[in-house]
Backbone as numpy.savetxt, mean C-alpha at the origin, in Angstrom:
# Nx Ny Nz CAx CAy CAz Cx Cy Cz
-9.13 -8.62 14.06 -8.36 -9.71 14.67 -8.50 -9.73 16.18
-9.44 -8.95 16.75 -9.59 -8.83 18.20 -8.31 -8.33 18.85
-7.60 -7.44 18.17 -6.37 -6.83 18.70 -6.63 -5.35 18.90
-6.37 -4.88 20.10 -6.56 -3.45 20.38 -5.21 -2.75 20.23
-5.11 -1.93 19.20 -3.84 -1.26 18.91 -3.77 0.09 19.62
-2.62 0.41 20.19 -2.46 1.71 20.83 -2.31 2.81 19.78
-2.52 4.03 20.19 -2.39 5.17 19.28 -0.99 5.25 18.69
0.01 4.83 19.46 1.39 4.92 18.99 1.59 4.08 17.73
0.90 2.95 17.60 1.04 2.12 16.41 0.52 2.84 15.16
-0.60 3.54 15.34 -1.16 4.29 14.21 -0.25 5.46 13.84
0.31 6.12 14.84 1.22 7.24 14.58 2.48 6.77 13.86
3.01 5.64 14.29 4.22 5.11 13.67 3.99 4.84 12.18
2.88 4.21 11.86 2.59 3.90 10.47 2.36 5.17 9.65
1.57 6.09 10.19 1.25 7.32 9.46 2.49 8.19 9.24
3.25 8.42 10.30 4.42 9.28 10.18 5.52 8.63 9.35
5.72 7.32 9.54 6.73 6.61 8.76 6.41 6.63 7.28
5.13 6.44 6.94 4.71 6.48 5.55 4.93 7.87 4.96
4.61 8.89 5.74 4.77 10.28 5.26 6.23 10.59 4.97
7.11 10.17 5.86 8.55 10.41 5.66 9.04 9.72 4.39
8.66 8.47 4.19 9.07 7.73 3.00 8.51 8.39 1.74
7.27 8.82 1.81 6.61 9.43 0.65 7.31 10.74 0.27
7.53 11.60 1.25 8.16 12.90 0.99 9.58 12.72 0.46
10.33 11.82 1.07 11.71 11.58 0.63 11.74 11.11 -0.82
10.84 10.19 -1.15 10.78 9.66 -2.50 10.41 10.75 -3.49
9.45 11.60 -3.14 9.03 12.68 -4.04 10.16 13.69 -4.26
10.88 14.04 -3.20 11.98 15.01 -3.34 13.06 14.45 -4.25
13.45 13.20 -4.03 14.50 12.60 -4.85 14.06 12.46 -6.31
12.78 12.12 -6.51 12.27 12.04 -7.88 12.33 13.40 -8.56
11.90 14.44 -7.84 11.89 15.78 -8.42 13.28 16.29 -8.73
14.24 16.01 -7.86 15.62 16.44 -8.11 16.21 15.71 -9.32
15.84 14.44 -9.47 16.33 13.66 -10.61 15.81 14.23 -11.92
14.57 14.74 -11.89 13.98 15.27 -13.11 14.42 16.67 -13.45
15.09 17.37 -12.50 15.61 18.72 -12.75 14.53 19.69 -13.23
13.31 19.47 -12.71 12.23 20.40 -13.04 11.66 20.25 -14.42
12.04 19.18 -15.12 11.54 18.95 -16.47 10.57 17.78 -16.48
9.69 17.76 -17.44 8.76 16.65 -17.58 9.48 15.41 -18.06
8.74 14.32 -18.17 9.33 13.07 -18.63 9.70 12.17 -17.49
10.21 11.01 -17.81 10.63 10.03 -16.81 9.50 9.67 -15.86
8.26 9.83 -16.30 7.13 9.48 -15.45 6.93 10.42 -14.28
7.41 11.68 -14.39 7.28 12.63 -13.30 6.17 13.63 -13.59
5.54 14.08 -12.50 4.47 15.05 -12.60 4.81 16.27 -11.74
3.91 17.24 -11.77 4.14 18.48 -11.04 4.33 18.24 -9.55
3.64 17.23 -9.00 3.78 16.97 -7.56 5.23 16.63 -7.19
5.93 15.94 -8.08 7.33 15.61 -7.81 8.18 16.89 -7.76
7.97 17.78 -8.72 8.76 19.00 -8.77 8.39 19.96 -7.65
7.12 19.91 -7.21 6.71 20.74 -6.07 7.51 20.37 -4.82
7.61 19.08 -4.55 8.38 18.64 -3.38 9.85 19.01 -3.52
10.38 18.92 -4.72 11.79 19.27 -4.93 12.03 20.76 -4.71
11.10 21.60 -5.21 11.25 23.04 -5.04 11.11 23.46 -3.58
10.20 22.78 -2.86 9.94 23.14 -1.47 10.67 22.23 -0.48
11.74 21.60 -0.93 12.40 20.59 -0.10 12.94 21.15 1.21
13.34 22.41 1.21 13.86 23.00 2.46 12.80 22.97 3.56
11.57 23.30 3.20 10.50 23.34 4.19 10.09 21.92 4.62
10.12 21.00 3.67 9.78 19.62 4.02 10.85 19.00 4.91
12.12 19.35 4.69 13.19 18.84 5.54 13.03 19.40 6.95
12.72 20.69 7.05 12.51 21.31 8.37 11.35 20.64 9.09
10.26 20.40 8.35 9.10 19.73 8.96 9.39 18.28 9.29
10.30 17.67 8.53 10.60 16.27 8.73 11.46 15.98 9.94
12.26 16.96 10.38 13.17 16.73 11.52 12.41 16.34 12.78
11.39 17.13 13.22 10.64 16.71 14.42 9.88 15.40 14.20
9.46 15.14 12.96 8.75 13.89 12.68 9.68 12.70 12.88
10.90 12.81 12.38 11.87 11.73 12.54 12.21 11.53 14.02
12.39 12.62 14.76 12.68 12.52 16.19 11.53 11.85 16.94
10.29 12.22 16.58 9.13 11.59 17.21 9.08 10.11 16.87
9.39 9.75 15.63 9.41 8.35 15.23 10.42 7.55 16.05
11.62 8.11 16.19 12.67 7.42 16.96 12.22 7.22 18.40
11.59 8.23 18.98 11.13 8.14 20.37 10.03 7.08 20.50
9.10 7.05 19.55 8.02 6.06 19.60 8.57 4.65 19.45
9.51 4.47 18.54 10.10 3.15 18.34 10.82 2.68 19.60
11.54 3.59 20.24 12.36 3.23 21.40 11.53 3.00 22.66
10.38 3.67 22.77 9.66 3.64 24.04 8.28 2.98 23.98
7.67 2.90 22.79 6.30 2.43 22.71 6.07 1.21 21.81
7.10 0.74 21.17 6.92 -0.37 20.23 7.31 -1.69 20.87
6.47 -2.71 20.66 6.80 -4.05 21.13 8.07 -4.53 20.45
8.86 -5.31 21.17 10.12 -5.81 20.60 9.86 -6.64 19.34
8.78 -7.43 19.35 8.45 -8.25 18.18 8.13 -7.36 16.98
7.35 -6.32 17.22 7.00 -5.39 16.14 8.23 -4.62 15.69
9.12 -4.28 16.63 10.33 -3.54 16.28 11.21 -4.34 15.34
11.35 -5.62 15.62 12.18 -6.49 14.77 11.55 -6.64 13.38
10.24 -6.85 13.33 9.57 -7.01 12.03 9.61 -5.71 11.22
9.34 -4.58 11.90 9.37 -3.30 11.20 10.77 -2.95 10.73
11.78 -3.33 11.51 13.16 -3.07 11.10 13.48 -3.79 9.79
12.98 -5.01 9.66 13.20 -5.77 8.43 12.47 -5.11 7.25
11.21 -4.74 7.46 10.44 -4.08 6.40 11.10 -2.77 6.00
11.54 -1.99 7.00 12.18 -0.70 6.72 13.49 -0.89 5.96
14.28 -1.89 6.36 15.55 -2.15 5.68 15.33 -2.52 4.22
14.33 -3.37 3.97 14.02 -3.76 2.60 13.53 -2.56 1.79
12.71 -1.72 2.41 12.21 -0.54 1.71 13.34 0.42 1.37
14.24 0.67 2.33 15.36 1.57 2.10 16.29 1.01 1.03
16.50 -0.30 1.05 17.35 -0.93 0.04 16.75 -0.74 -1.35
15.46 -1.01 -1.48 14.83 -0.90 -2.79 14.80 0.54 -3.29
14.35 1.47 -2.45 14.28 2.86 -2.89 15.66 3.43 -3.14
16.65 2.99 -2.37 18.02 3.43 -2.62 18.49 2.96 -3.99
18.22 1.71 -4.33 18.61 1.18 -5.64 17.88 1.90 -6.76
16.60 2.22 -6.54 15.82 2.91 -7.56 16.42 4.27 -7.88
16.80 5.02 -6.82 17.31 6.36 -7.05 18.77 6.39 -7.45
19.50 5.32 -7.20 20.90 5.26 -7.62 21.00 4.67 -9.03
20.30 3.57 -9.25 20.40 2.86 -10.54 19.35 3.31 -11.54
18.31 3.98 -11.08 17.28 4.45 -11.98 16.33 3.35 -12.42
15.70 3.53 -13.58 14.69 2.57 -14.06 15.23 1.16 -14.27
16.54 1.01 -14.38 17.10 -0.33 -14.64 16.73 -1.32 -13.55
16.63 -0.83 -12.30 16.33 -1.72 -11.19 14.94 -2.33 -11.33
14.04 -1.63 -12.03 12.67 -2.11 -12.17 12.54 -3.22 -13.20
13.62 -3.53 -13.90 13.57 -4.61 -14.86 13.44 -5.97 -14.17
13.91 -6.05 -12.91 13.80 -7.32 -12.19 12.82 -7.24 -11.03
12.47 -6.03 -10.57 11.46 -5.91 -9.51 10.66 -4.63 -9.73
9.44 -4.73 -10.23 8.64 -3.53 -10.52 8.29 -2.78 -9.24
8.32 -1.45 -9.34 8.06 -0.62 -8.16 6.64 -0.80 -7.65
5.69 -1.05 -8.56 4.30 -1.22 -8.14 4.16 -2.41 -7.19
4.84 -3.50 -7.51 4.79 -4.69 -6.67 5.52 -4.46 -5.36
6.69 -3.81 -5.43 7.48 -3.57 -4.22 6.72 -2.68 -3.24
6.13 -1.60 -3.74 5.39 -0.69 -2.87 4.19 -1.39 -2.26
3.46 -2.15 -3.06 2.28 -2.83 -2.56 2.59 -3.81 -1.45
3.62 -4.63 -1.65 3.98 -5.65 -0.66 4.54 -5.01 0.60
5.43 -4.04 0.44 6.07 -3.42 1.61 5.06 -2.64 2.46
4.16 -1.90 1.81 3.19 -1.13 2.59 2.19 -2.04 3.30
1.76 -3.09 2.62 0.84 -4.03 3.26 1.51 -4.72 4.44
2.79 -5.07 4.28 3.52 -5.71 5.38 3.64 -4.78 6.57
3.99 -3.52 6.31 4.12 -2.55 7.40 2.78 -2.32 8.10
1.69 -2.35 7.33 0.36 -2.17 7.92 -0.03 -3.35 8.80
0.41 -4.54 8.42 0.03 -5.75 9.15 0.87 -6.00 10.39
2.06 -5.40 10.47 2.99 -5.69 11.57 2.39 -5.45 12.96
1.71 -4.32 13.22 1.19 -4.11 14.58 0.26 -5.23 15.05
-0.61 -5.71 14.17 -1.50 -6.81 14.55 -0.73 -8.13 14.62
0.17 -8.35 13.68 0.96 -9.59 13.64 1.77 -9.75 14.93
2.33 -8.66 15.43 3.16 -8.73 16.64 2.34 -9.09 17.88
1.03 -8.88 17.83 0.18 -9.12 18.99 -0.65 -10.40 18.86
-0.42 -11.14 17.79 -1.15 -12.40 17.57 -0.22 -13.56 17.87
-0.39 -14.17 19.00 0.46 -15.30 19.39 -0.25 -16.60 19.06
0.38 -17.42 18.24 -0.14 -18.75 17.99 -1.02 -18.89 16.77
-1.64 -17.81 16.26 -2.50 -17.94 15.10 -2.28 -16.78 14.13
-1.01 -16.50 13.88 -0.69 -15.41 12.96 -1.06 -15.73 11.52
-1.18 -17.01 11.19 -1.51 -17.38 9.82 -2.89 -16.86 9.42
-3.76 -16.60 10.41 -5.09 -16.09 10.08 -5.04 -14.66 9.55
-3.89 -13.99 9.73 -3.74 -12.63 9.22 -3.30 -12.63 7.75
-2.78 -13.76 7.26 -2.20 -13.81 5.92 -3.20 -13.48 4.82
-4.42 -14.07 4.80 -5.33 -13.79 3.69 -5.69 -12.32 3.53
-6.05 -11.64 4.62 -6.46 -10.25 4.50 -5.27 -9.36 4.17
-4.07 -9.69 4.70 -2.87 -8.92 4.37 -2.50 -9.11 2.90
-2.66 -10.33 2.40 -2.37 -10.60 0.99 -3.34 -9.85 0.08
-4.62 -9.83 0.46 -5.61 -9.09 -0.33 -5.28 -7.61 -0.36
-4.87 -7.07 0.78 -4.53 -5.65 0.85 -3.30 -5.36 0.00
-2.32 -6.27 0.01 -1.12 -6.09 -0.82 -1.50 -6.06 -2.30
-2.40 -6.93 -2.71 -2.85 -6.96 -4.10 -3.55 -5.65 -4.46
-4.37 -5.14 -3.54 -5.06 -3.88 -3.79 -4.08 -2.72 -3.91
-3.05 -2.70 -3.06 -2.03 -1.65 -3.16 -1.29 -1.74 -4.48
-1.01 -2.97 -4.91 -0.36 -3.18 -6.21 -1.26 -2.70 -7.35
-2.55 -3.02 -7.28 -3.49 -2.56 -8.29 -3.59 -1.04 -8.30
-3.56 -0.43 -7.14 -3.61 1.03 -7.02 -2.45 1.66 -7.78
-1.23 1.20 -7.51 -0.04 1.77 -8.17 -0.06 1.48 -9.67
-0.45 0.27 -10.04 -0.49 -0.13 -11.45 -1.50 0.70 -12.22
-2.67 0.89 -11.64 -3.72 1.65 -12.32 -3.31 3.11 -12.49
-2.74 3.71 -11.45 -2.33 5.11 -11.54 -1.28 5.29 -12.64
-0.33 4.37 -12.69 0.71 4.43 -13.72 0.09 4.33 -15.12
-0.89 3.47 -15.25 -1.57 3.30 -16.54 -2.32 4.56 -16.95
-3.05 5.14 -16.00 -3.89 6.29 -16.32 -3.07 7.56 -16.56
-1.98 7.72 -15.83 -1.19 8.95 -15.95 -0.21 8.91 -17.12
0.38 7.74 -17.35 1.41 7.65 -18.38 1.16 6.45 -19.29
0.08 6.46 -20.07 -0.23 5.29 -20.89 0.86 4.94 -21.90
1.47 5.95 -22.52 2.50 5.66 -23.53 3.81 5.21 -22.89
4.24 5.93 -21.84 5.48 5.56 -21.17 5.35 4.20 -20.52
4.20 3.96 -19.86 4.00 2.69 -19.18 4.02 1.53 -20.17
3.52 1.78 -21.39 3.47 0.71 -22.37 4.85 0.31 -22.87
5.83 1.19 -22.71 7.18 0.92 -23.21 8.16 0.59 -22.09
8.15 1.42 -21.03 9.18 1.34 -20.00 8.80 0.45 -18.82
7.55 0.18 -18.61 7.12 -0.55 -17.41 7.61 -1.99 -17.45
7.68 -2.60 -16.27 8.04 -4.01 -16.16 7.00 -4.86 -16.88
7.42 -6.02 -17.36 6.52 -6.88 -18.13 5.27 -7.24 -17.34
5.43 -7.50 -16.03 4.27 -7.84 -15.20 3.32 -6.66 -15.06
3.89 -5.45 -15.00 3.06 -4.25 -14.89 2.30 -4.01 -16.18
2.97 -4.18 -17.31 2.29 -4.01 -18.60 1.16 -5.02 -18.74
1.41 -6.26 -18.30 0.37 -7.28 -18.37 -0.81 -6.90 -17.49
-0.53 -6.43 -16.28 -1.61 -6.05 -15.35 -2.40 -4.86 -15.88
-1.71 -3.90 -16.50 -2.41 -2.74 -17.05 -3.29 -3.13 -18.22
-2.82 -4.08 -19.02 -3.60 -4.54 -20.17 -4.85 -5.29 -19.74
-4.74 -6.00 -18.61 -5.87 -6.82 -18.13 -6.43 -6.30 -16.81
-6.31 -5.00 -16.58 -6.74 -4.41 -15.30 -8.20 -4.72 -14.97
-9.15 -4.58 -15.89 -10.55 -4.89 -15.55 -10.74 -6.35 -15.11
-10.13 -7.27 -15.84 -10.28 -8.70 -15.51 -9.63 -9.02 -14.17
-8.46 -8.44 -13.92 -7.77 -8.69 -12.65 -8.58 -8.12 -11.49
-9.10 -6.91 -11.67 -9.92 -6.29 -10.62 -11.14 -7.15 -10.30
-11.77 -7.68 -11.34 -12.94 -8.53 -11.15 -12.57 -9.81 -10.40
-11.44 -10.42 -10.77 -11.01 -11.66 -10.10 -10.69 -11.40 -8.63
-10.02 -10.28 -8.35 -9.70 -9.95 -6.96 -10.98 -9.70 -6.16
-11.94 -9.00 -6.77 -13.21 -8.74 -6.09 -13.93 -10.05 -5.77
-13.94 -10.97 -6.71 -14.60 -12.26 -6.48 -13.87 -13.07 -5.40
-12.54 -13.07 -5.46 -11.77 -13.80 -4.45 -12.01 -13.24 -3.06
-12.05 -11.91 -2.93 -12.30 -11.29 -1.64 -13.71 -11.61 -1.14
-14.69 -11.60 -2.05 -16.06 -11.92 -1.66 -16.16 -13.37 -1.18
-15.48 -14.29 -1.87 -15.48 -15.69 -1.45 -14.82 -15.84 -0.09
-13.72 -15.10 0.13 -13.05 -15.15 1.43 -13.97 -14.65 2.53
-14.72 -13.58 2.24 -15.66 -13.06 3.23 -16.76 -14.06 3.56
-17.30 -14.72 2.53 -18.33 -15.73 2.75 -17.78 -16.91 3.54
-16.54 -17.29 3.26 -15.94 -18.42 3.97 -15.73 -18.09 5.44
-15.37 -16.82 5.73 -15.20 -16.42 7.12 -16.51 -16.49 7.89
-17.61 -16.12 7.22 -18.91 -16.11 7.89 -19.44 -17.53 8.12
-19.41 -18.34 7.07 -20.07 -19.64 7.14 -19.20 -20.76 7.71
-17.86 -20.62 7.55 -16.98 -21.70 8.00 -16.00 -21.26 9.08
-15.89 -19.94 9.31 -14.99 -19.44 10.35 -13.53 -19.73 10.09
-13.16 -19.89 8.81 -11.77 -20.18 8.46 -11.37 -19.37 7.25
-10.04 -19.27 7.04 -9.50 -18.52 5.92 -9.28 -19.42 4.73
-8.75 -18.86 3.64 -8.42 -19.64 2.45 -7.44 -20.76 2.79
-6.61 -20.52 3.82 -5.57 -21.48 4.17 -6.09 -22.58 5.10
-7.37 -22.51 5.43 -7.95 -23.54 6.28 -7.72 -23.31 7.76
-7.03 -22.22 8.12 -6.76 -21.94 9.53 -7.92 -21.17 10.13
-8.21 -21.37 11.43 -9.30 -20.64 12.06 -9.08 -19.14 12.00
-10.14 -18.39 11.78 -10.05 -16.94 11.73 -10.06 -16.39 13.15
-9.01 -15.63 13.48 -8.95 -15.03 14.81 -9.99 -13.92 14.92
-10.61 -13.80 16.09 -11.56 -12.73 16.32 -12.92 -13.04 15.72
-13.74 -12.04 15.59 -15.09 -12.22 15.07 -15.05 -12.51 13.58
-15.70 -13.59 13.16 -15.76 -13.92 11.74 -16.52 -12.85 10.97
-17.49 -12.21 11.63 -18.25 -11.14 10.97 -17.35 -9.95 10.67
-16.50 -9.60 11.64 -15.57 -8.48 11.44 -14.59 -8.78 10.31
-14.02 -10.00 10.32 -13.07 -10.36 9.28 -13.74 -10.40 7.90
-14.95 -10.91 7.84 -15.65 -10.93 6.56 -15.97 -9.52 6.09
-16.20 -8.60 7.03 -16.45 -7.21 6.67 -15.24 -6.62 5.96
-14.04 -6.94 6.46 -12.82 -6.47 5.81 -12.66 -7.10 4.43
-13.00 -8.37 4.31 -12.93 -9.03 3.01 -13.86 -8.36 2.01
-15.08 -8.08 2.44 -16.03 -7.43 1.53 -15.61 -6.01 1.20
-14.92 -5.32 2.14 -14.38 -4.00 1.85 -13.31 -4.10 0.75
-12.49 -5.15 0.81 -11.49 -5.39 -0.23 -12.17 -5.66 -1.57
-13.25 -6.44 -1.54 -13.99 -6.73 -2.77 -14.55 -5.45 -3.39
-15.06 -4.55 -2.54 -15.60 -3.29 -3.04 -14.49 -2.43 -3.64
-13.33 -2.39 -3.00 -12.21 -1.62 -3.53 -11.81 -2.13 -4.91
-11.70 -3.44 -5.05 -11.33 -4.02 -6.35 -12.39 -3.69 -7.40
-13.65 -3.76 -7.01 -14.72 -3.40 -7.93 -14.64 -1.95 -8.38
-14.23 -1.08 -7.46 -14.09 0.34 -7.81 -12.98 0.56 -8.84
-11.90 -0.21 -8.75 -10.84 -0.11 -9.76 -11.39 -0.47 -11.13
-12.23 -1.47 -11.18 -12.85 -1.87 -12.45 -13.70 -0.73 -13.00
-14.51 -0.11 -12.14 -15.37 1.00 -12.58 -14.53 2.19 -13.03
-13.50 2.53 -12.26 -12.67 3.69 -12.60 -11.95 3.50 -13.92
-11.50 2.27 -14.18 -10.77 2.02 -15.42 -11.66 2.23 -16.63
-12.95 2.11 -16.46 -13.88 2.29 -17.58 -14.51 3.69 -17.58
-14.12 4.53 -16.63 -14.70 5.87 -16.54 -14.00 6.84 -17.48
-14.56 8.03 -17.59 -13.99 9.07 -18.45 -13.35 10.18 -17.64
-13.03 9.92 -16.40 -12.38 10.93 -15.57 -10.99 11.24 -16.09
-10.51 12.45 -15.79 -9.15 12.82 -16.19 -8.14 12.04 -15.38
-6.89 12.01 -15.85 -5.83 11.29 -15.14 -5.65 11.84 -13.73
-5.80 13.17 -13.58 -5.64 13.80 -12.27 -6.70 13.30 -11.30
-7.94 13.26 -11.75 -9.03 12.83 -10.88 -9.01 11.32 -10.67
-8.55 10.57 -11.66 -8.44 9.13 -11.49 -7.43 8.78 -10.41
-6.34 9.53 -10.35 -5.33 9.27 -9.32 -5.93 9.46 -7.93
-6.67 10.52 -7.75 -7.32 10.77 -6.45 -8.32 9.67 -6.14
-9.12 9.31 -7.14 -10.15 8.29 -6.94 -9.54 6.93 -6.62
-8.36 6.64 -7.20 -7.70 5.36 -6.94 -7.32 5.23 -5.47
-6.90 6.34 -4.85 -6.58 6.30 -3.42 -7.85 6.25 -2.57
-8.87 6.98 -2.99 -10.15 6.95 -2.27 -10.73 5.53 -2.28
-10.47 4.78 -3.36 -11.01 3.42 -3.48 -10.48 2.49 -2.39
-9.35 2.86 -1.78 -8.79 2.02 -0.72 -9.36 2.36 0.66
-10.28 3.31 0.71 -10.84 3.74 2.00 -12.17 3.07 2.33
-12.47 1.98 1.63 -13.77 1.33 1.83 -14.01 0.84 3.26
-12.97 0.47 4.05 -13.27 0.08 5.43 -13.95 1.17 6.25
-13.80 2.43 5.83 -14.46 3.53 6.55 -15.98 3.41 6.48
-16.48 2.74 5.44 -17.93 2.57 5.28 -18.52 1.66 6.36
-17.65 0.84 6.97 -18.15 -0.11 7.96 -17.38 0.03 9.27
-16.90 1.23 9.55 -16.07 1.45 10.72 -16.84 1.16 12.01
-18.13 1.45 12.02 -18.92 1.22 13.22 -18.96 -0.28 13.53
-19.14 -1.10 12.48 -19.17 -2.55 12.69 -17.82 -3.11 13.10
-16.75 -2.53 12.56 -15.40 -3.00 12.89 -15.06 -2.74 14.35
-15.61 -1.67 14.90 -15.30 -1.33 16.28 -16.25 -2.04 17.24
C-alpha cells in the first residue's frame, strides 16, 4: 500500500497476538482440568500446567504493550485497535464463560479470522487517507484465509467432534473445504490479475501503491488457498497438518524482496 510501518506497529501486533493466544490456551486448559475431550489437545494443558511462568513472562509484555500504545501509536490506529480489542475480549470472554453455546450463533473460526485480519490491517488503514477502500479486498482475502486455517485445523484434529458440535457454517466449510479453497485461490488470482492490468480492486476503486506489489499479495493469497487444498488431500498426521496449515499462511515470505 506504499505505507512504511514503524517497528512499533509490528511489535504491537506480535505481542498483542501472543498475549491473546497464551490467555486463551491457559483458560482452555483450566476448563478441561487436564483431561481430553472438548476439542482440547496437549498444548492446551501444557499452557495450563505452566501458567505461572507464562503469567510472569506476560507481565513485562503487557507493560511494553501499554507503553507502545500510549507513546508510539497513531490516534486513528489506537481508536480502531481499541474497537477490535474490545470485540475480541467480548467474544473470548463469552466463550470461556458460556462455553460452546456461544458458538451456536457465532463460530469461533469466523470470529478469529475476521478479528485477526482486522487487527493486521489497522496499521496500514490508519495511514491511508482518502483511499482506504483499496485495502478492503486484500484484507478480506486474508480474513477468509484465516477462517480457512482455523476450519481446516478443526477438521483435521477433531473430525468426529467437529462433525457434531461445530457451527453449521463450519461443518459446511469442512465438508466442502477443497472446493472452497479452490474458489478462494481463483478469486485471489483474478484479483491479482485485475490489479496488474486495470490498477483497480474488485470494488472498482484505484489500488493504492504499486499494482505489482498488490498483485503479488493477491497471488500469495491464491497460493495459500491452493496449499489448503493440497493439505486436505494429503496423508499427513493431524499434528503435522496443524503445523502445515500455519506455514501455508507464510507465502508472502516467498516474495518479500519484491514487496520491499
